[in-house]
C-alpha positions as CSV (number, residue, x, y, z in Angstrom):
1,M,122.9,83.1,116.2
2,N,121.0,86.0,117.7
3,K,117.2,86.1,119.4
4,E,116.7,88.8,116.8
5,K,117.6,86.4,113.7
6,Q,116.3,83.6,115.2
7,W,112.7,85.5,115.6
8,W,113.2,87.2,111.9
9,D,113.8,83.2,110.6
10,K,110.6,82.2,113.2
11,Q,107.9,84.3,111.0
12,T,109.6,84.3,107.6
13,T,107.1,83.3,104.8
14,P,107.6,79.4,104.5
15,K,108.3,77.7,101.2
16,L,106.8,74.4,101.8
17,G,102.8,74.5,102.0
18,I,100.7,72.1,104.5
19,S,98.3,71.1,101.1
20,D,98.8,71.1,97.4
21,P,96.9,74.4,97.0
22,M,99.3,76.1,99.7
23,Q,102.2,74.7,97.8
24,R,101.6,76.2,94.3
25,A,100.4,79.3,96.2
26,L,104.0,79.5,98.3
27,D,105.6,78.5,95.1
28,W,104.3,81.3,93.2
29,W,104.8,83.7,96.0
30,H,108.7,82.7,96.5
31,E,109.2,83.2,92.2
32,L,107.8,86.5,92.3
33,P,109.9,89.7,92.7
34,I,110.1,91.5,96.0
35,Q,109.2,94.9,93.9
36,N,108.8,95.5,90.5
37,L,109.7,98.9,88.8
38,Q,107.7,97.9,85.5
39,D,104.3,96.9,87.1
40,M,104.4,96.8,91.0
41,N,101.2,94.8,91.4
42,D,103.3,91.7,90.4
43,S,105.4,91.9,93.0
44,W,105.5,90.8,96.8
45,V,104.8,94.7,98.0
46,G,102.0,95.3,95.2
47,Y,100.1,92.3,96.3
48,L,100.9,93.2,100.4
49,W,99.7,96.7,99.3
50,K,96.2,95.4,97.8
51,Y,95.6,92.6,100.2
52,Y,97.5,93.4,103.5
53,P,98.0,97.3,104.0
54,D,98.4,97.1,107.4
55,K,101.3,94.8,107.3
56,S,104.8,97.0,107.4
57,H,106.7,94.4,104.5
58,P,106.4,91.5,102.9
59,Y,107.9,88.7,104.6
60,H,106.4,87.4,107.4
61,L,103.3,86.2,105.6
62,T,102.1,83.4,106.6
63,G,101.0,80.4,104.2
64,E,97.2,80.9,104.8
65,E,98.0,84.6,103.9
66,V,99.5,84.0,100.3
67,Q,97.3,81.6,99.2
68,H,94.3,84.0,99.9
69,I,96.5,86.1,97.6
70,Y,97.2,83.5,95.3
71,E,93.4,82.3,94.6
72,S,92.2,85.7,95.1
73,E,94.2,86.5,91.8
74,Y,94.1,83.3,90.1
75,V,91.0,81.0,91.0
76,A,87.8,81.9,90.4
């Protein structure tokens, strides 16, 4: 495996969380489409634009960042 692939894999949004709330958020995140042409807001890209517009793509979010998005949208 080359170094770029190793770096990419290491940065990729995790599938396993360190707590139950984070795991719920990660499960929700990984069920979303990357891009939703009918409702862009309900996709990785839409949430990335809304919460982290300075990030260049939605593949390298931390568990904490995904949990922040989830809780901001669904936990009041």
